[in-house]
DSSP file (Angstrom, degrees, kcal/mol; ACC not computed):
  #  RESIDUE AA STRUCTURE BP1 BP2  ACC     N-H-->O    O-->H-N    N-H-->O    O-->H-N    TCO  KAPPA ALPHA  PHI   PSI    X-CA   Y-CA   Z-CA
    1    1 A X              0   0    0      0, 0.0    91,-3.2     0, 0.0     2,-0.5   0.000 360.0 360.0 360.0 144.9   10.8    9.8   -1.5
    2    2 A X  E     -AB  56  91A   0     54,-2.6    54,-2.0    89,-0.2     2,-0.5  -0.909 360.0-164.4-100.2 126.6    7.1    9.7   -0.7
    3    3 A X  E     -AB  55  90A   0     87,-3.1    87,-2.6    -2,-0.5     2,-0.4  -0.943   8.8-178.5-113.8 129.5    6.3    7.1    2.1
    4    4 A X  E     -AB  54  89A   0     50,-2.5    50,-3.3    -2,-0.5     2,-0.4  -0.992  11.3-175.6-133.3 133.8    2.7    6.0    2.6
    5    5 A X  E     -AB  53  88A   0     83,-2.5    83,-2.5    -2,-0.4     2,-0.4  -0.999  10.6-176.2-127.3 130.9    1.2    3.6    5.1
    6    6 A X  E     -AB  52  87A   0     46,-2.4    46,-2.8    -2,-0.4     2,-0.5  -0.990  15.3-151.6-132.0 134.5   -2.5    2.8    4.9
    7    7 A X  E     -AB  51  86A   0     79,-2.8    79,-1.6    -2,-0.4     2,-0.5  -0.919  12.7-166.2-104.7 127.2   -4.7    0.6    7.2
    8    8 A X  E     -A   50   0A   0     42,-3.2    42,-2.5    -2,-0.5     2,-0.7  -0.959   7.5-159.3-115.7 117.9   -7.7   -1.1    5.5
    9    9 A X  E     -A   49   0A   0     -2,-0.5    73,-2.6    74,-0.3    74,-0.7  -0.872  22.4-165.2 -94.5 114.9  -10.4   -2.6    7.8
   10   10 A X  B     -D   81   0B   0     38,-3.1    71,-0.3    -2,-0.7     5,-0.1  -0.654  26.2 -92.6-104.9 157.9  -12.2   -5.1    5.6
   11   11 A X    >>  -     0   0    0     69,-3.1     3,-2.2    -2,-0.2     4,-0.7  -0.327  38.1-116.4 -61.5 145.2  -15.5   -6.9    6.0
   12   12 A X  G >4 S+     0   0    0      1,-0.3     3,-0.9     2,-0.2     4,-0.4   0.865 117.1  54.5 -53.4 -37.7  -15.2  -10.3    7.7
   13   13 A X  G 34 S+     0   0    0      1,-0.2    -1,-0.3     2,-0.1     4,-0.3   0.593 107.8  51.7 -73.8  -8.7  -16.4  -12.0    4.6
   14   14 A X  G <> S+     0   0    0     -3,-2.2     4,-1.9    66,-0.2    -1,-0.2   0.483  79.6  95.4-102.4  -5.4  -13.7  -10.3    2.5
   15   15 A X  T << S+     0   0    0     -3,-0.9     4,-0.4    -4,-0.7     3,-0.1   0.912  92.2  37.0 -55.9 -47.9  -10.7  -11.3    4.7
   16   16 A X  T  4 S+     0   0    0     -4,-0.4     4,-0.3     1,-0.2     3,-0.3   0.850 122.3  43.2 -75.0 -34.4   -9.7  -14.3    2.6
   17   17 A X  T  > S+     0   0    0     -4,-0.3     4,-2.0     1,-0.2     3,-0.4   0.576  88.4  90.3 -89.2 -10.0  -10.6  -12.9   -0.8
   18   18 A X  H  X S+     0   0    0     -4,-1.9     4,-1.7     1,-0.2     5,-0.2   0.893  81.5  55.7 -58.9 -44.5   -9.1   -9.4   -0.3
   19   19 A X  H  4 S+     0   0    0     -4,-0.4     4,-0.4    -3,-0.3    -1,-0.2   0.900 111.3  45.2 -56.6 -38.8   -5.6  -10.3   -1.6
   20   20 A X  H >4 S+     0   0    0     -3,-0.4     3,-0.8    -4,-0.3     4,-0.5   0.867 108.0  58.0 -70.5 -35.2   -7.1  -11.5   -4.9
   21   21 A X  H 3< S+     0   0    0     -4,-2.0     4,-0.3     1,-0.2    -1,-0.2   0.805 114.4  37.5 -64.0 -29.3   -9.4   -8.4   -5.0
   22   22 A X  T 3X S+     0   0    0     -4,-1.7     4,-2.8    -3,-0.2    -1,-0.2   0.371  89.8  98.5-102.7   3.6   -6.3   -6.1   -5.0
   23   23 A X  H <> S+     0   0    0     -3,-0.8     4,-2.6    -4,-0.4     5,-0.2   0.931  84.1  44.8 -59.6 -51.2   -4.0   -8.3   -7.1
   24   24 A X  H  > S+     0   0    0     -4,-0.5     4,-2.1     1,-0.2    -1,-0.2   0.913 115.9  47.9 -62.0 -43.5   -4.5   -6.4  -10.4
   25   25 A X  H  > S+     0   0    0     -4,-0.3     4,-2.5     2,-0.2     5,-0.2   0.930 111.8  50.4 -60.7 -47.2   -4.1   -3.0   -8.7
   26   26 A X  H  X S+     0   0    0     -4,-2.8     4,-2.5     1,-0.2    -2,-0.2   0.922 110.8  48.3 -59.2 -47.2   -1.0   -4.2   -6.9
   27   27 A X  H  X S+     0   0    0     -4,-2.6     4,-1.1     1,-0.2    -1,-0.2   0.896 111.9  49.7 -62.3 -41.2    0.6   -5.5  -10.1
   28   28 A X  H  < S+     0   0    0     -4,-2.1     4,-0.4    -5,-0.2     3,-0.3   0.912 112.5  46.7 -65.1 -43.1   -0.2   -2.3  -12.0
   29   29 A X  H >< S+     0   0    0     -4,-2.5     3,-1.7     1,-0.2    -2,-0.2   0.921 108.6  54.3 -66.9 -43.2    1.3   -0.1   -9.3
   30   30 A X  H 3< S+     0   0    0     -4,-2.5    -1,-0.2     1,-0.3    -2,-0.2   0.762 105.0  56.3 -62.5 -23.5    4.4   -2.2   -8.9
   31   31 A X  T 3< S+     0   0    0     -4,-1.1    -1,-0.3    -3,-0.3    -2,-0.2   0.555  81.7 114.0 -83.7  -9.1    5.0   -1.7  -12.7
   32   32 A X  S X  S-     0   0    0     -3,-1.7     3,-1.2    -4,-0.4    28,-0.1  -0.361  72.9-129.0 -64.3 141.9    5.0    2.1  -12.4
   33   33 A X  T 3  S+     0   0    0      1,-0.2    -1,-0.1    -2,-0.0    27,-0.1   0.861 106.5  44.8 -59.6 -38.2    8.3    3.7  -13.2
   34   34 A X  T 3  S+     0   0    0     26,-0.2    23,-2.6    25,-0.1     2,-0.4   0.381  85.5 113.2 -91.6   4.6    8.3    5.8   -9.9
   35   35 A X  E <   +C   56   0A   0     -3,-1.2    21,-0.3    21,-0.2     3,-0.1  -0.644  34.5 175.2 -81.2 130.0    7.2    3.0   -7.6
   36   36 A X  E     -     0   0A   0     19,-3.2     2,-0.3     1,-0.4    20,-0.2   0.772  69.8 -15.3 -98.1 -37.7    9.9    1.9   -5.1
   37   37 A X  E     -C   55   0A   0     18,-1.4    18,-2.4    59,-0.0    -1,-0.4  -0.961  45.7-174.3-164.3 153.6    7.7   -0.6   -3.1
   38   38 A X  E     +C   54   0A   0     -2,-0.3     2,-0.5    16,-0.2    16,-0.2  -0.715  25.8 172.2-153.5  90.3    4.1   -1.5   -2.7
   39   39 A X  E     -C   53   0A   0     14,-2.8    14,-2.6    -2,-0.2     2,-0.3  -0.920  19.0-156.1-122.3 125.5    3.7   -4.2    0.0
   40   40 A X  E     +C   52   0A   0     -2,-0.5     2,-0.3    12,-0.2    12,-0.2  -0.732  14.4 178.3 -94.3 143.9    0.6   -5.6    1.7
   41   41 A X  E     -C   51   0A   0     10,-2.2    10,-3.1    -2,-0.3     2,-0.5  -0.976  25.2-128.7-138.7 153.9    0.6   -7.2    5.2
   42   42 A X  E     -C   50   0A   0     -2,-0.3     8,-0.2     8,-0.2     5,-0.1  -0.892  35.1-109.9-102.8 133.2   -2.1   -8.7    7.3
   43   43 A X        -     0   0    0      6,-2.7     6,-0.2    -2,-0.5    -1,-0.0  -0.261  13.4-151.9 -60.6 142.5   -2.3   -7.4   10.9
   44   44 A X  S    S+     0   0    0      1,-0.1    -1,-0.1     3,-0.0     3,-0.1   0.676  96.7  43.0 -84.3 -20.5   -1.3   -9.8   13.7
   45   45 A X  S    S+     0   0    0      1,-0.2     2,-0.5     4,-0.0    -1,-0.1   0.806 113.8  45.7 -95.3 -34.9   -3.7   -8.0   16.1
   46   46 A X    >   -     0   0    0      3,-0.1     3,-1.7     1,-0.1    -3,-0.3  -0.948  66.2-153.3-118.7 117.7   -6.9   -7.5   14.0
   47   47 A X  T 3  S+     0   0    0     -2,-0.5    -1,-0.1     1,-0.3    -2,-0.0   0.768  95.9  43.9 -58.7 -28.2   -8.1  -10.4   11.9
   48   48 A X  T 3  S+     0   0    0     -6,-0.1   -38,-3.1     2,-0.0     2,-0.5   0.068  92.4 101.2-110.2  25.7   -9.8   -8.1    9.4
   49   49 A X  E <   -A    9   0A   0     -3,-1.7    -6,-2.7   -40,-0.2     2,-0.4  -0.939  43.9-173.9-116.9 131.7   -7.1   -5.5    8.9
   50   50 A X  E     -AC   8  42A   0    -42,-2.5   -42,-3.2    -2,-0.5     2,-0.4  -0.920  11.3-152.3-113.8 145.9   -4.6   -5.2    6.0
   51   51 A X  E     -AC   7  41A   0    -10,-3.1   -10,-2.2    -2,-0.4     2,-0.5  -0.974   3.9-159.2-121.3 132.7   -1.7   -2.7    6.0
   52   52 A X  E     -AC   6  40A   0    -46,-2.8   -46,-2.4    -2,-0.4     2,-0.5  -0.949   2.4-166.2-113.1 127.4   -0.2   -1.3    2.8
   53   53 A X  E     -AC   5  39A   0    -14,-2.6   -14,-2.8    -2,-0.5     2,-0.3  -0.966  15.5-179.3-113.5 124.0    3.3    0.2    2.8
   54   54 A X  E     -AC   4  38A   0    -50,-3.3   -50,-2.5    -2,-0.5     2,-0.3  -0.920  13.4-172.8-126.7 148.5    4.1    2.3   -0.3
   55   55 A X  E     +AC   3  37A   0    -18,-2.4   -19,-3.2    -2,-0.3   -18,-1.4  -0.996   7.3 178.0-140.6 138.2    7.1    4.2   -1.5
   56   56 A X  E     -AC   2  35A   0    -54,-2.0   -54,-2.6    -2,-0.3   -21,-0.2  -0.974  32.8-109.3-135.9 148.3    7.5    6.4   -4.6
   57   57 A X    >>  -     0   0    0    -23,-2.6     4,-1.1    -2,-0.3     3,-0.6  -0.315  44.3-103.2 -63.7 161.7   10.3    8.5   -6.1
   58   58 A X  T 34 S+     0   0    0      1,-0.3     4,-0.4     2,-0.2     3,-0.2   0.861 126.2  43.6 -57.0 -35.2    9.6   12.3   -5.8
   59   59 A X  T 3> S+     0   0    0      1,-0.2     4,-0.6     2,-0.1    -1,-0.3   0.674 109.2  59.3 -82.4 -17.9    8.6   12.3   -9.5
   60   60 A X  H <> S+     0   0    0     -3,-0.6     4,-1.4   -26,-0.3   -26,-0.2   0.635  85.4  74.0 -89.5 -15.0    6.6    9.1   -9.2
   61   61 A X  H  X S+     0   0    0     -4,-1.1     4,-1.7    -3,-0.2     5,-0.2   0.938  96.0  47.0 -68.1 -47.5    4.0   10.1   -6.6
   62   62 A X  H  > S+     0   0    0     -4,-0.4     4,-1.3     1,-0.2    -1,-0.2   0.934 111.4  49.6 -64.1 -47.8    1.8   12.4   -8.8
   63   63 A X  H  X S+     0   0    0     -4,-0.6     4,-0.6     1,-0.2    -1,-0.2   0.850 107.0  59.5 -59.7 -31.0    1.6   10.0  -11.8
   64   64 A X  H >< S+     0   0    0     -4,-1.4     3,-1.1     1,-0.2     6,-0.2   0.966 109.5  39.2 -60.0 -53.6    0.6    7.2   -9.4
   65   65 A X  H 3< S+     0   0    0     -4,-1.7    -1,-0.2     1,-0.2    -2,-0.2   0.661 115.9  53.7 -74.8 -13.7   -2.5    9.0   -8.1
   66   66 A X  H 3< S+     0   0    0     -4,-1.3    -1,-0.2    -5,-0.2    -2,-0.2   0.465  87.1 109.1 -94.8  -3.3   -3.3   10.3  -11.6
   67   67 A X  S <X S-     0   0    0     -3,-1.1     4,-1.3    -4,-0.6     3,-0.3  -0.351  74.2-127.4 -76.5 153.9   -3.2    6.9  -13.2
   68   68 A X  H  > S+     0   0    0      1,-0.2     4,-2.3     2,-0.2     5,-0.2   0.884 110.5  56.3 -63.9 -39.0   -6.3    5.1  -14.5
   69   69 A X  H  > S+     0   0    0      1,-0.2     4,-2.5     2,-0.2    -1,-0.2   0.765  99.9  60.4 -69.0 -22.8   -5.4    2.0  -12.5
   70   70 A X  H  > S+     0   0    0     -3,-0.3     4,-2.4    -6,-0.2    -1,-0.2   0.967 109.2  41.2 -64.5 -52.0   -5.3    4.0   -9.3
   71   71 A X  H  X S+     0   0    0     -4,-1.3     4,-1.8     1,-0.2    -2,-0.2   0.910 117.1  49.0 -61.6 -42.6   -9.0    5.0   -9.7
   72   72 A X  H  X S+     0   0    0     -4,-2.3     4,-1.6     1,-0.2    -1,-0.2   0.897 110.3  51.8 -63.8 -40.4   -9.9    1.5  -10.8
   73   73 A X  H  X S+     0   0    0     -4,-2.5     4,-1.6     1,-0.2    -2,-0.2   0.898 107.3  51.7 -64.4 -41.9   -8.0    0.0   -7.8
   74   74 A X  H  X S+     0   0    0     -4,-2.4     4,-2.4     1,-0.2    -1,-0.2   0.899 109.6  50.1 -62.1 -39.3   -9.8    2.2   -5.3
   75   75 A X  H  X S+     0   0    0     -4,-1.8     4,-0.7     1,-0.2    -1,-0.2   0.822 108.0  53.2 -69.6 -29.8  -13.1    1.1   -6.7
   76   76 A X  H  < S+     0   0    0     -4,-1.6    -1,-0.2     1,-0.2    -2,-0.2   0.824 113.9  43.5 -70.5 -31.1  -12.1   -2.6   -6.5
   77   77 A X  H >< S+     0   0    0     -4,-1.6     3,-2.2     1,-0.1     4,-0.5   0.872  96.5  77.0 -79.0 -39.9  -11.2   -2.0   -2.8
   78   78 A X  H >< S+     0   0    0     -4,-2.4     3,-1.5     1,-0.3    -1,-0.1   0.801  88.5  53.8 -46.7 -47.8  -14.3    0.0   -1.8
   79   79 A X  T 3< S+     0   0    0     -4,-0.7    -1,-0.3     1,-0.3    -2,-0.1   0.669 106.3  55.3 -67.5 -12.2  -16.9   -2.8   -1.6
   80   80 A X  T <  S+     0   0    0     -3,-2.2   -69,-3.1    -4,-0.2    -1,-0.3   0.546  88.9 100.4 -93.3  -8.2  -14.6   -4.8    0.8
   81   81 A X  B <   -D   10   0B   0     -3,-1.5   -71,-0.3    -4,-0.5     3,-0.1  -0.487  49.2-167.5 -88.0 147.9  -14.3   -2.0    3.4
   82   82 A X  S    S-     0   0    0    -73,-2.6     2,-0.3     1,-0.3   -72,-0.1   0.619  80.2  -2.1 -97.5 -19.9  -16.0   -1.5    6.8
   83   83 A X  S    S-     0   0    0    -74,-0.7   -74,-0.3     0, 0.0    -1,-0.3  -0.959  94.4 -65.7-158.7 170.9  -14.8    2.1    7.2
   84   84 A X        -     0   0    0     -2,-0.3    -2,-0.0    -3,-0.1    -6,-0.0  -0.456  61.4-110.3 -63.9 131.6  -12.6    4.7    5.6
   85   85 A X        -     0   0    0     -2,-0.2     2,-0.4     1,-0.1   -77,-0.2  -0.222  23.9-125.1 -62.5 155.1   -9.0    3.7    5.6
   86   86 A X  E     -B    7   0A   0    -79,-1.6   -79,-2.8     2,-0.0     2,-0.3  -0.837  33.0-169.3 -99.7 140.3   -6.4    5.5    7.8
   87   87 A X  E     -B    6   0A   0     -2,-0.4     2,-0.4   -81,-0.2   -81,-0.2  -0.971  26.3-166.2-137.2 146.7   -3.4    6.9    6.1
   88   88 A X  E     +B    5   0A   0    -83,-2.5   -83,-2.5    -2,-0.3     2,-0.4  -0.998  19.9 175.6-122.1 125.2    0.0    8.4    6.8
   89   89 A X  E     +B    4   0A   0     -2,-0.4     2,-0.3   -85,-0.2   -85,-0.2  -0.969   9.3 158.1-135.4 117.1    1.6   10.1    3.8
   90   90 A X  E     -B    3   0A   0    -87,-2.6   -87,-3.1    -2,-0.4     2,-0.6  -0.985  41.6-126.5-141.1 147.1    4.9   12.0    4.1
   91   91 A X  E     +B    2   0A   0     -2,-0.3     2,-0.3   -89,-0.2   -89,-0.2  -0.852  43.7 175.0 -87.9 125.6    7.8   13.1    1.9
   92   92 A X        -     0   0    0    -91,-3.2     2,-0.1    -2,-0.6    -2,-0.0  -0.870  33.9 -97.1-130.5 161.3   10.9   11.8    3.6
   93   93 A X  S    S+     0   0    0     -2,-0.3     3,-0.2     2,-0.0     2,-0.1  -0.462  80.0  50.6 -73.3 151.6   14.6   11.7    2.8
   94   94 A X  S    S-     0   0    0     -2,-0.1    -2,-0.1     1,-0.1     3,-0.1  -0.434  75.4-106.9 113.2 174.7   16.0    8.6    1.2
   95   95 A X  S    S-     0   0    0      1,-0.2     2,-0.3    -2,-0.1    -1,-0.1   0.056  80.9 -48.8-129.7  22.4   15.4    6.3   -1.8
   96   96 A X  S    S-     0   0    0     -3,-0.2    -1,-0.2   -40,-0.1     2,-0.2  -0.984  95.1  -3.3 144.6-156.0   14.0    3.2   -0.1
   97   97 A X        -     0   0    0     -2,-0.3     2,-0.3    -3,-0.1    -2,-0.1  -0.458  53.1-164.4 -77.0 142.0   14.7    0.9    2.8
   98   98 A X        -     0   0    0     -2,-0.2     2,-0.1    -4,-0.0    -1,-0.0  -0.784  32.9 -89.4-114.9 163.8   17.9    1.2    4.9
   99   99 A X        -     0   0    0     -2,-0.3     2,-0.9     1,-0.1     5,-0.1  -0.478  38.4-118.7 -70.6 145.0   19.4   -1.3    7.3
  100  100 A X    >   -     0   0    0      1,-0.2     3,-1.4    -2,-0.1    -1,-0.1  -0.778  22.5-160.6 -86.5 107.4   18.2   -1.2   10.9
  101  101 A X  G >  S+     0   0    0     -2,-0.9     3,-1.2     1,-0.3    -1,-0.2   0.813  85.0  62.1 -59.8 -34.0   21.4   -0.4   12.9
  102  102 A X  G 3  S+     0   0    0      1,-0.3    -1,-0.3    -3,-0.1    -2,-0.0   0.707 115.6  32.1 -69.1 -19.4   19.9   -1.6   16.2
  103  103 A X  G <  S+     0   0    0     -3,-1.4    -1,-0.3     2,-0.1    -2,-0.2   0.008  83.5 153.9-124.1  27.5   19.6   -5.1   14.8
  104  104 A X    <   -     0   0    0     -3,-1.2     2,-0.4    -5,-0.1    -3,-0.1  -0.353  32.5-147.0 -61.4 130.9   22.5   -5.2   12.4
  105  105 A X              0   0    0      1,-0.1    -1,-0.1    -2,-0.1    -2,-0.1  -0.817 360.0 360.0-101.0 140.7   23.8   -8.7   11.8
  106  106 A X              0   0    0     -2,-0.4    -1,-0.1     0, 0.0    -2,-0.1   0.474 360.0 360.0 -76.5 360.0   27.5   -9.4   11.2
């Protein structure tokens, strides 16, 4: 599985409108055959930071970045940014989320 985490620092005037700006891109990516998850969160510490957590099958990562909606989505995001996003992208074992053993509920 490919696991990707990206931090997006957006302009103060884009904080409220950013989810709508990425809606079409998000829907297209979630419809990809190799997509396992594509989840946005808003930072609790920084008012203008959004975090994207993505997961793809080993076969699904390349078609994702080669898709037309990928390029279109990046261009939809670009005008809202204050700086280049930070990313972690790794191939990891597994096929998605596992239970957290340290907080397992009976």
